[in-house]
Backbone as JSON, one array per atom type, in Angstrom:
{
  "sequence": "MIDTSKSNSAEQQEAENFIANAVEEWLGCLFERNTKVYLSDGVHIEPDMYSEKDKIICEIYAHIGKLKVGQQHKISQDILKMLLLEKSKGVQFRKIIVVADERVEKYLKGESFIAESIRQFDVEIKRIPLAREIHDSVSKAQMRQVMINSNFIE",
  "N": [[93.81, 99.75, 97.11], [95.45, 99.59, 99.2], [98.05, 97.66, 100.52], [99.46, 95.41, 102.61], [101.79, 93.95, 102.27], [105.29, 93.12, 102.25], [106.31, 94.2, 99.89], [104.9, 96.41, 99.27], [104.26, 99.92, 99.87], [103.85, 103.03, 101.6], [104.59, 105.02, 99.79], [104.21, 103.73, 97.3], [101.5, 103.46, 97.44], [100.7, 106.1, 97.43], [101.49, 106.81, 94.86], [99.9, 104.96, 93.35], [97.45, 106.22, 93.93], [97.77, 108.71, 92.7], [97.99, 107.92, 90.07], [95.39, 106.72, 89.79], [93.77, 108.93, 90.11], [94.57, 110.37, 87.66], [93.58, 108.59, 85.79], [90.94, 108.8, 86.13], [90.44, 111.39, 85.39], [91.4, 111.22, 82.65], [89.55, 109.41, 81.53], [87.15, 110.51, 82.11], [85.35, 109.67, 84.13], [84.05, 108.63, 87.24], [85.43, 106.16, 89.56], [84.84, 103.32, 91.64], [87.04, 102.5, 94.13], [89.1, 99.9, 94.95], [86.97, 98.13, 95.74], [84.75, 95.63, 96.82], [83.64, 93.43, 94.4], [81.15, 91.41, 93.68], [80.93, 88.23, 92.31], [79.73, 85.82, 92.26], [77.87, 83.82, 94.58], [79.27, 84.36, 97.52], [81.89, 84.7, 96.2], [84.24, 87.1, 95.27], [85.83, 89.74, 93.83], [88.56, 92.41, 94.13], [89.1, 94.9, 92.4], [91.44, 97.48, 91.43], [90.23, 99.72, 90.29], [86.94, 100.31, 89.46], [84.06, 100.43, 87.47], [80.85, 99.92, 87.28], [78.67, 101.04, 85.87], [79.94, 102.28, 83.75], [81.16, 100.08, 82.64], [83.98, 99.38, 83.03], [87.04, 98.16, 84.12], [90.06, 98.3, 85.93], [93.37, 97.93, 86.57], [96.32, 98.91, 88.53], [99.69, 99.6, 88.29], [102.37, 100.71, 89.96], [104.91, 100.24, 90.02], [108.45, 100.69, 89.45], [110.83, 99.99, 86.96], [112.3, 96.85, 85.99], [110.19, 93.98, 85.95], [109.76, 91.64, 88.52], [109.42, 88.0, 88.81], [107.25, 87.33, 90.56], [105.85, 89.65, 90.32], [105.0, 89.65, 87.76], [103.4, 87.37, 87.68], [101.47, 88.49, 89.32], [100.27, 90.42, 87.59], [99.33, 88.48, 85.67], [97.35, 87.19, 87.2], [95.66, 89.35, 87.58], [94.73, 89.79, 84.92], [93.2, 87.52, 84.7], [91.32, 87.85, 86.62], [89.99, 90.0, 85.56], [88.95, 88.78, 83.3], [87.23, 86.84, 84.41], [85.4, 88.5, 85.74], [84.18, 89.58, 83.42], [83.03, 87.13, 82.36], [81.42, 86.2, 84.4], [79.52, 88.35, 84.68], [78.44, 88.52, 82.2], [78.9, 90.46, 80.32], [80.79, 92.56, 78.26], [83.6, 94.14, 79.43], [85.66, 97.16, 79.47], [88.86, 96.73, 79.75], [91.57, 97.6, 81.52], [95.05, 97.98, 82.1], [96.98, 100.03, 84.0], [100.14, 101.56, 83.93], [103.11, 102.89, 85.43], [105.73, 103.08, 84.55], [107.94, 103.16, 81.71], [109.44, 100.94, 80.98], [107.96, 98.74, 82.06], [105.68, 99.1, 80.63], [106.73, 98.41, 78.06], [107.42, 95.8, 78.44], [104.77, 94.56, 78.79], [103.8, 95.06, 76.36], [105.33, 93.55, 74.86], [106.87, 90.46, 73.73], [106.18, 88.46, 75.42], [104.52, 85.78, 77.25], [102.52, 86.86, 78.77], [102.15, 89.42, 77.54], [101.18, 88.58, 75.11], [98.75, 87.41, 76.01], [97.51, 89.69, 76.96], [97.05, 91.08, 74.48], [95.49, 89.18, 73.05], [93.16, 89.16, 74.72], [92.1, 91.56, 74.59], [93.01, 93.7, 76.4], [93.84, 96.8, 77.5], [96.75, 98.64, 77.65], [98.01, 101.37, 79.37], [100.12, 103.99, 79.91], [100.94, 106.1, 82.49], [102.86, 108.59, 83.38], [104.49, 109.22, 86.56], [104.51, 112.11, 88.71], [107.53, 113.87, 89.21], [108.5, 114.04, 91.86], [106.99, 111.95, 93.02], [107.71, 109.7, 91.61], [110.51, 109.7, 92.44], [110.33, 109.05, 95.07], [109.0, 106.64, 95.01], [111.0, 105.09, 93.81], [112.99, 105.13, 95.7], [111.67, 103.83, 97.73], [111.43, 101.25, 96.65], [114.07, 100.34, 96.54], [114.76, 100.42, 99.26], [112.96, 98.3, 99.96], [114.14, 96.18, 98.66], [116.51, 95.92, 100.01], [115.48, 95.4, 102.61], [113.81, 92.95, 102.1], [115.94, 91.17, 101.28], [117.25, 90.63, 103.47], [115.85, 88.43, 104.51], [116.59, 86.29, 103.0], [118.39, 83.34, 102.92]],
  "CA": [[95.23, 99.81, 96.85], [96.33, 99.47, 100.39], [98.56, 96.37, 100.54], [100.38, 95.36, 103.71], [102.93, 93.01, 102.05], [106.62, 93.69, 102.3], [106.62, 94.7, 98.66], [104.12, 97.56, 99.04], [104.67, 100.98, 100.78], [102.95, 104.34, 101.51], [105.07, 105.65, 98.53], [103.49, 103.16, 96.23], [99.98, 103.8, 97.52], [100.52, 107.38, 96.88], [101.65, 106.68, 93.32], [98.64, 104.44, 92.82], [96.34, 107.26, 94.12], [98.2, 109.77, 91.73], [97.59, 107.25, 88.81], [93.89, 106.59, 89.65], [93.19, 110.28, 89.75], [94.74, 110.69, 86.26], [92.69, 107.75, 84.94], [89.48, 109.41, 86.22], [90.39, 112.55, 84.51], [91.55, 110.74, 81.29], [88.38, 108.75, 81.06], [86.02, 111.38, 82.46], [84.3, 109.06, 84.99], [84.54, 108.24, 88.68], [85.45, 104.81, 89.78], [84.91, 102.69, 92.88], [88.36, 101.95, 94.23], [89.32, 98.65, 95.72], [85.66, 97.75, 96.26], [84.39, 94.15, 96.51], [82.72, 93.21, 93.36], [80.65, 89.99, 93.82], [80.84, 87.44, 90.96], [78.82, 84.58, 92.56], [77.59, 83.66, 96.04], [80.62, 84.22, 98.31], [83.02, 84.94, 95.49], [84.39, 88.5, 94.93], [87.23, 90.42, 93.37], [88.76, 93.72, 94.44], [89.84, 95.63, 91.37], [91.95, 98.79, 91.8], [89.31, 100.77, 89.84], [85.75, 99.64, 88.89], [82.83, 101.21, 87.28], [79.78, 99.01, 86.7], [77.94, 101.96, 84.95], [80.73, 102.51, 82.47], [81.66, 98.85, 82.28], [85.44, 99.44, 83.01], [87.81, 97.5, 85.3], [91.32, 98.83, 85.76], [94.31, 97.63, 87.62], [97.26, 99.88, 88.44], [101.07, 99.17, 88.62], [103.28, 101.84, 90.2], [106.39, 99.69, 90.01], [109.37, 101.25, 88.41], [111.92, 99.17, 86.59], [112.02, 95.52, 85.45], [109.3, 93.3, 86.78], [110.3, 90.38, 88.96], [108.52, 86.94, 88.53], [106.04, 87.54, 91.32], [105.0, 90.84, 89.82], [104.43, 89.14, 86.48], [102.33, 86.53, 88.14], [100.3, 89.32, 89.81], [99.49, 90.8, 86.31], [98.52, 87.37, 85.03], [96.17, 86.97, 88.03], [94.71, 90.47, 87.36], [94.04, 89.52, 83.76], [92.26, 86.37, 84.87], [90.34, 88.49, 87.45], [89.2, 90.84, 84.54], [88.06, 87.93, 82.38], [86.26, 86.18, 85.26], [84.39, 89.49, 85.8], [83.26, 89.54, 82.25], [82.23, 85.91, 82.12], [80.29, 86.18, 85.37], [78.54, 89.34, 84.48], [77.83, 88.33, 80.94], [79.02, 91.7, 79.61], [82.12, 92.91, 77.93], [84.2, 95.29, 80.11], [86.88, 97.82, 78.96], [89.91, 96.19, 80.6], [92.77, 98.45, 81.37], [96.18, 98.0, 83.07], [97.75, 101.31, 83.99], [101.57, 101.36, 84.63], [103.89, 104.13, 85.53], [107.09, 103.01, 84.09], [107.96, 102.79, 80.3], [109.96, 99.54, 80.94], [106.94, 97.85, 82.43], [104.77, 99.07, 79.47], [107.31, 97.72, 77.0], [107.32, 94.33, 78.63], [103.5, 94.26, 78.65], [103.42, 95.09, 74.98], [106.45, 92.8, 74.09], [106.66, 89.14, 73.17], [105.92, 87.45, 76.5], [103.04, 85.06, 77.4], [101.56, 87.82, 79.31], [101.9, 90.4, 76.5], [100.18, 87.9, 74.11], [97.41, 87.32, 76.57], [96.88, 91.0, 76.92], [96.53, 91.28, 73.04], [94.33, 88.34, 72.69], [91.9, 89.3, 75.53], [91.71, 93.03, 74.49], [93.39, 94.39, 77.59], [94.52, 98.04, 77.17], [97.9, 99.14, 78.47], [98.06, 102.82, 79.38], [101.16, 104.49, 80.85], [100.77, 107.44, 83.05], [104.13, 108.87, 84.19], [104.45, 109.8, 87.79], [105.13, 113.4, 89.03], [108.98, 113.51, 89.56], [108.78, 113.68, 93.34], [106.46, 110.61, 93.47], [108.68, 108.81, 90.99], [111.62, 109.48, 93.18], [110.05, 108.48, 96.35], [108.8, 105.19, 94.76], [112.24, 104.43, 93.52], [113.76, 104.95, 96.95], [111.02, 102.81, 98.6], [111.77, 99.99, 96.02], [115.47, 100.08, 96.89], [114.64, 100.1, 100.57], [112.39, 97.01, 100.0], [115.02, 95.1, 98.19], [117.4, 95.67, 101.23], [114.7, 94.66, 103.67], [113.55, 91.55, 101.74], [117.1, 90.38, 101.16], [117.63, 90.09, 104.87], [115.08, 87.13, 104.71], [117.05, 85.27, 102.1], [119.46, 82.82, 103.51]],
  "C": [[96.08, 99.61, 98.04], [96.67, 97.85, 100.5], [99.54, 96.28, 101.81], [101.56, 94.47, 103.51], [104.22, 93.78, 102.19], [106.98, 94.49, 100.98], [105.73, 96.01, 98.27], [104.61, 98.59, 100.17], [103.73, 102.21, 100.65], [103.4, 105.04, 100.18], [104.3, 105.15, 97.41], [102.11, 103.37, 96.21], [99.84, 105.13, 97.15], [100.68, 107.62, 95.52], [100.48, 106.1, 92.69], [97.45, 105.39, 92.75], [96.52, 108.37, 93.02], [97.64, 109.18, 90.36], [96.03, 107.18, 88.65], [93.24, 107.9, 89.55], [93.28, 110.66, 88.3], [93.94, 109.82, 85.42], [91.34, 108.32, 84.98], [89.41, 110.62, 85.39], [90.52, 112.11, 82.98], [90.28, 110.13, 80.71], [87.06, 109.54, 81.41], [85.01, 110.66, 83.24], [84.95, 108.8, 86.37], [84.44, 106.78, 88.81], [85.42, 104.45, 91.2], [86.39, 102.34, 92.99], [88.49, 100.92, 95.33], [87.9, 98.16, 96.45], [85.43, 96.35, 95.98], [83.35, 94.07, 95.42], [82.39, 91.65, 93.34], [80.45, 89.42, 92.46], [79.82, 86.27, 91.05], [78.7, 84.64, 94.05], [78.89, 83.32, 96.73], [81.9, 84.46, 97.53], [83.13, 86.42, 95.07], [85.71, 88.76, 94.46], [87.29, 91.72, 93.93], [89.57, 94.47, 93.64], [90.3, 97.02, 92.0], [90.88, 99.85, 91.49], [88.18, 99.96, 89.13], [84.78, 100.6, 88.57], [81.86, 100.31, 86.5], [79.02, 99.85, 85.57], [78.66, 102.08, 83.7], [81.32, 101.32, 81.84], [83.24, 98.88, 82.03], [85.97, 98.89, 84.33], [89.28, 97.94, 84.98], [92.28, 98.35, 86.99], [95.57, 98.42, 87.48], [98.61, 99.1, 89.04], [101.93, 100.29, 88.8], [104.65, 101.47, 90.26], [107.21, 100.42, 89.09], [110.55, 100.26, 88.26], [111.41, 97.71, 86.2], [111.07, 94.71, 86.46], [109.88, 91.95, 87.22], [109.05, 89.28, 88.71], [107.25, 87.1, 89.28], [105.16, 88.66, 90.82], [104.43, 90.45, 88.5], [103.37, 88.26, 86.67], [101.09, 87.39, 88.57], [99.53, 89.96, 88.58], [98.75, 89.75, 85.72], [97.26, 87.17, 85.94], [95.15, 88.16, 87.83], [93.98, 90.33, 86.01], [92.96, 88.49, 83.89], [91.05, 86.99, 85.65], [89.33, 89.4, 86.46], [88.34, 90.02, 83.6], [86.95, 87.2, 83.17], [85.04, 87.26, 85.52], [83.51, 89.48, 84.59], [82.39, 88.38, 82.17], [81.12, 85.87, 83.15], [79.21, 87.17, 85.28], [77.79, 89.2, 83.22], [77.95, 89.47, 80.02], [80.44, 91.9, 79.3], [82.46, 94.23, 78.7], [85.32, 95.87, 79.37], [87.88, 97.42, 80.08], [91.26, 96.98, 80.48], [93.79, 98.05, 82.52], [97.0, 99.19, 82.81], [99.16, 101.12, 84.66], [102.17, 102.84, 84.6], [105.24, 104.2, 84.8], [107.13, 102.43, 82.51], [108.47, 101.24, 80.1], [108.9, 98.33, 81.22], [105.92, 97.88, 81.19], [105.4, 98.35, 78.26], [107.25, 96.24, 77.2], [105.83, 93.88, 78.45], [102.95, 94.27, 77.14], [104.39, 94.25, 74.12], [105.97, 91.47, 73.56], [106.43, 88.13, 74.26], [104.56, 86.83, 76.37], [102.03, 86.04, 77.74], [101.29, 88.88, 78.26], [100.91, 89.81, 75.55], [98.87, 87.76, 74.72], [96.74, 88.67, 76.75], [96.27, 91.45, 75.51], [95.31, 90.51, 72.82], [93.05, 88.53, 73.48], [91.66, 90.81, 75.55], [91.85, 93.85, 75.77], [94.17, 95.58, 77.14], [95.65, 98.19, 78.15], [98.04, 100.67, 78.22], [99.18, 103.1, 80.36], [100.87, 105.92, 81.21], [101.98, 107.73, 84.03], [103.79, 109.65, 85.54], [105.06, 111.18, 87.94], [106.64, 113.01, 89.48], [109.14, 113.17, 91.08], [108.18, 112.35, 93.7], [107.28, 109.53, 92.92], [109.85, 108.56, 91.84], [111.5, 108.72, 94.32], [109.67, 106.91, 96.18], [110.05, 104.42, 94.54], [113.03, 104.14, 94.84], [112.99, 103.87, 97.73], [111.41, 101.36, 98.02], [113.25, 99.49, 96.46], [115.42, 99.68, 98.36], [113.99, 98.6, 100.82], [113.35, 95.86, 99.66], [115.94, 94.8, 99.47], [116.67, 94.92, 102.41], [114.46, 93.12, 103.28], [114.8, 90.7, 101.57], [117.54, 89.88, 102.4], [116.97, 88.76, 105.16], [115.73, 86.11, 103.92], [118.35, 84.68, 102.69], [119.79, 81.46, 102.86]]
}
């Protein structure tokens, strides 16, 4: 879950960890987190949460509010990652996208191309609300990131 891009922060990492712990409690199993899962010689993915034993792959989105285009593309890539895992392993996995915000959940269950892909490929959407203090810190971090990133737009 550690991402050094401008759009990630310690606050988001804390939120992702909060969500990952909640997912483990919800599903009653332990996951490898951000581990390399090899699909073929030299090709690997690094899902947020992965259990070979329980055949579960999970991606986490701690973003709050409307998704930007780049975030929508990230979700599309993660769906492709999940499908590639199934294809290369030759087994069906339980595929889950976990979100923190109801607006993100609504989008992923809505009428978009991504939402239809989620339905067609049997990807579950689960919302796990953040604790209030984590929610507030992620919101503040996102506002700070918008200000930082806007300095690069000319």
